N, C-alpha and C positions, 0 to 999 in steps of 0.2 A: 816450463812455458814462461815467457816475459809477460810482464803486466801490459805491455802495448799489444800484443797478440790477444790478451783476454779481453779489452775492450771494444767496443761496436766500431767499427769504421766512422771516423768523422770526415764530413765534405764541408768545402767551403766556396763562397763566390763573393765577388765586389759588385757594390752597385752604387750608382750616382745619386747624390741628395742636394739639396741647396746648400748645404753645408760643406758638401765635398766628398770624397770617396770614402765609402764604409764597408766594411766586410763582416760575414756573418758565417759561422759554421755551426754545424749541427750533427747531431747522431741521431739514432733511432728513437731516442727517448726525449728530444726537443733540443733547444737553442743551447750550445755550449759556449758560446763567445760572440760578442758582437763589438768590432773594431770600429771606434770612432776616427775620424778622418785624422791622419797624420799631415806631415809637413808635404808629403808627395803621395801618389798613388801608388808608388813603388814601396814607400815604406808602410802604408797599410796593408800592401799584399803581402810583406814580409812579416807583419805582426801576426795576421790573421791564419798564416799558413804554418806556423809554428808546429813542430812535432810532425806526426805523420799525416796530416791532413793532406787530403786529395782534393783538387779544385773540381766542379761540377761544371758541365758545361749548361746546364739547365737544372736549376733547383728543383725539388718536389714542389708539388702544388700549394702545400701549407707553407712553405718557406717564402714561396714567390708571392703568395697573398701577404704574409708578413714583411716583404720586403715593400712591397705597394703602401702598407700602413705606415713603416717607417719613412717612406719619401714623403707621405701625405704629412707625417709628424714635423720633420724636417722644413716642410713648406708651410708651417703655422697651423695645421688643422688640428682640432681636438682627437686625438685618438687613443681609444682603452687598449691598452695591452696587459691588463693584468691576468688575461686567460691565457697568454700564450705558454705553452709549454717549453720548460727550461730543463737542461740536465744538470743538475747540481751535484752529480756524484761525488767528484772529486773535490768539492767544497767542505771545509770543515763544519760539524755540525752546529756550532754556535753561529758562524755565518749566514748558515741556511736560516735560522730563528729570527736573525735580523732583516735578511731579505726577505722573509716570509711577511714579517711586519712592515717593511719599507713599500711592498707593492699594494698595500692598502692605501698609500698616500697618492691621492687621484691627482689629475691634471690641475694645475693651478693651485695647487696647496704645497706647503713644506712643512717641515718637521725638524726640530734642532736634533742634535746628536743625542743630549740627555733625553728628550722626549721619546725618541727611537729606542733607546736602550728601556724605556720602562715599558714602552708597548711591548717590546720583545719579551717582557718579564726579567730584565736583567739591568735594575737600576743602579745608577753608579759605574755603569761600564760605558760611559759616552766615549772614552779614549778607543777601548776595543771596537766599537761603533766605527770610528773614524777609519780603523786599519780595515774593516771589513769593507768599507765603501771604497779606500784605495786599492782592494784586490776584486772588486766586483767584475765578473767576467763578461756581464750582459747591462752595460749601461744602458738607459734610456726602458729597456724592457724591466730591469729592477732600476727604479729611478734614482739614482745616487746623486743626481744633480739636485733633487728637491731636499737635500739635508741642509741645513743652515748651522752655522755655529752660533752660539748664545748671542742672544741681542739681534738675531735676524742678519747676522754677517754673513758675506757670501762663505766665507771657510776655504778650504783647499779641494782641489779637483785633480785627479790623476791623469786625466786624458791629455793629449797634446792641445797646448794654449791654456791649459790649468783655469785659473778662477775666469779667464775671459770667455773660455769656452763655456763654462757653467753658467755665467751672466747670461750669454747668447742663449742657451737650452730655455733657462727661466724665463728670458724675455719673448720667446716662443709661445710660452704660456700664460703671458701677462703678468708675470710675477719679477718684481724689482725691489731686492731685498733693501733694508733700511738703510739710507746713506749712500746707495748707489742709484744714480741717474739712469732713466732709459739710454741703452746704447744707441748713437744714431748709425744711420746705415745699415740696420738689419734688413735683410730682403723682404722678411714678412713679420707681422704683428700678431698676436693672437685676438681670436674675434672677441669682440667686447659684449 
């Protein structure tokens, strides 16, 4: 029996936000992937349907509610996603420990790679934290955009748009890393 046939069937759908078209995929255990907008809707669709995922005409109620929360998030509303069920069964144990620690970094807060390593019980593993951030399958839900480089610098971001996308996400939460002026032309600002 193949590994694919042993896995619960995954479904996905696309949805529109103020940042662009996003995609979400889920299994019976929870969200397995959140795809931030790519250059085009077609590229976003291509990335979220990787593997044997099937598109859902209508997502289950819990996923539909989550999509509503994500749309609100991208509109600049404060949304708590720390209780969202995620399926990290295919993620290495070290990454899961980092992601658990990161889910405690709330709206409008940030942590450095080194701080997050300490919170996860792995002091000195800042570089490994960076690798975990780059492989995060569910950004926003596991808020890797809230992790900054030493000195409050923006650092990297693996989603389309890189550091600019990270800056936009932080600006939605009212966070402007040191040395980074607020971005002009954002659709929405965080509540003061």
